[in-house]
N, C-alpha and C positions, 0 to 999 in steps of 0.2 A: 373899099367899094366892092359890092357883090353884084355880079351880073349873070344872067343866064342868056344863052344865045338860042333863040327860037326861030326856025326858018331863016337862018342867017342874019337875024336882027338881034342886036344886043339890047336887053332890057334890064333895068335896075330891079333887083330882087331883095326881099327881106327874108333872111334865113330864120325859120321858126324852129327847126330842128336839124341837127347834123350828127351823123354817125358814120362808122367806117363803111357801111353798106349803102348809104343814101342820104337824102335830105328832103325836108319839107320846106317849100318856099311860098311866099306870097308875091305875086307879080301883077295881079289884076288882069292877066292874060291867061287863056286856057288853051295850050297847045293840044294837038291830037294825042290821044292815048297811044303809047307804043313808039312815039317819035323819038329820034335820037337828038340829044341836046348837049351843050357844053356849059359847065358851071365854072365861073371864075370867082374865087374868094381869096382876098388878101394875097394876091400875087400867085395863087395856085390855080390850076385848071384841070378839070376832070371831065371825061366823057360819061354821059349818063343816058338812061332811057326813062321816059315818062311812064310811071306805073299807076298814077292816081291823079285825077283832075276834078276840081269842083270849087265853086265859090271864089274864084280868083286865085286859088292855091293849086300847087302841083307837087306831087311826090316824085322824086327822082331815085332811081336805083343806079349806083355807079357801075360802070363796066368792069372795074376791078376794085377790090376793097382798099381802103386807106388805112394804114397802120394807126392804132389808137394814139401813139405818142405824137404823130403828126397832127391828128385831130386836136389834141390837147394844146399843141403849139399854136395852131390856127385860132382856136377859141380864146386863148389867153391874150391875143393881140387886141 
């Protein structure tokens, strides 16, 4: 299950791209640019900032980078 918390409301999200620095998601919702969010993916949680919004998609930049081996483990699930 993937969710993003926007304005304290958890929404289901579809991950379109994931890297150590951020993620592109489709949620059908468009939070404010620059807002702070939380992303939960396969039991992991990261703090992030919205850096791109459009067409029901949003780009997140993680507050701290995620090691590439951890990304590989998450994606392989």
